[in-house]
C-alpha positions as CSV (number, residue, x, y, z in Angstrom):
1,M,19.5,-13.0,36.0
2,K,20.6,-13.7,39.5
3,S,17.8,-14.2,42.0
4,N,17.5,-11.2,44.5
5,V,14.1,-11.8,46.0
6,G,14.0,-14.0,49.1
7,G,11.3,-16.4,50.3
8,I,9.0,-14.2,52.5
9,D,9.5,-11.4,50.0
10,R,8.4,-13.6,47.2
11,I,5.3,-14.9,49.0
12,L,4.2,-11.3,49.9
13,R,4.7,-10.1,46.4
14,I,2.6,-13.0,44.9
15,V,-0.2,-12.5,47.5
16,L,-0.3,-8.8,47.0
17,G,-0.3,-9.1,43.2
18,L,-3.1,-11.7,43.2
19,A,-5.1,-9.6,45.7
20,L,-4.8,-6.5,43.5
21,I,-5.8,-8.3,40.3
22,A,-8.7,-10.1,42.1
23,M,-10.0,-6.7,43.4
24,T,-9.8,-5.3,39.9
25,L,-11.7,-8.2,38.4
26,A,-14.3,-8.0,41.1
27,G,-14.8,-4.3,40.5
28,F,-13.6,-3.0,43.9
29,I,-10.8,-0.9,42.5
30,G,-10.3,0.6,39.0
31,V,-7.8,-0.3,36.3
32,W,-4.9,0.8,38.5
33,G,-5.3,-2.6,40.2
34,W,-3.6,-4.2,37.2
35,I,-0.4,-2.8,38.6
36,G,-0.6,-6.0,40.7
37,V,0.9,-7.8,37.7
38,V,4.3,-6.3,38.6
39,P,4.7,-7.7,42.1
40,L,3.1,-11.0,40.8
41,L,5.8,-11.4,38.1
42,T,8.7,-10.3,40.2
43,G,7.7,-12.7,42.9
44,A,7.2,-15.5,40.4
45,I,10.6,-15.2,38.7
46,G,12.5,-14.2,41.9
47,F,14.1,-11.1,40.4
48,C,13.3,-7.4,41.1
49,P,14.9,-5.0,38.6
50,L,14.8,-2.2,41.2
51,Y,16.8,-4.0,43.8
52,P,20.2,-3.9,42.0
53,L,19.8,-0.2,41.4
54,I,19.5,0.5,45.1
55,G,22.0,-2.3,46.1
56,F,19.6,-4.5,48.0
57,S,18.8,-8.2,48.0
58,S,16.3,-10.0,50.2
59,C,17.7,-13.4,49.0
60,P,19.8,-15.2,51.7
61,V,23.5,-15.4,51.1
62,K,24.5,-18.7,49.4
63,R,27.7,-20.3,50.7
């Protein structure tokens, strides 16, 4: 798997994922908050399976 998620994108995904999971555990939102696992994992591994389908990459070009 080639990395296709850049630095700021990764940070935002991880923060969003953790926030959704935390709100679910705190009882602020329902079970749909567990969807936060998806951005958390894609940010952690640096690969988004949707990006190749739409031909996008937020990762900087390596020379």
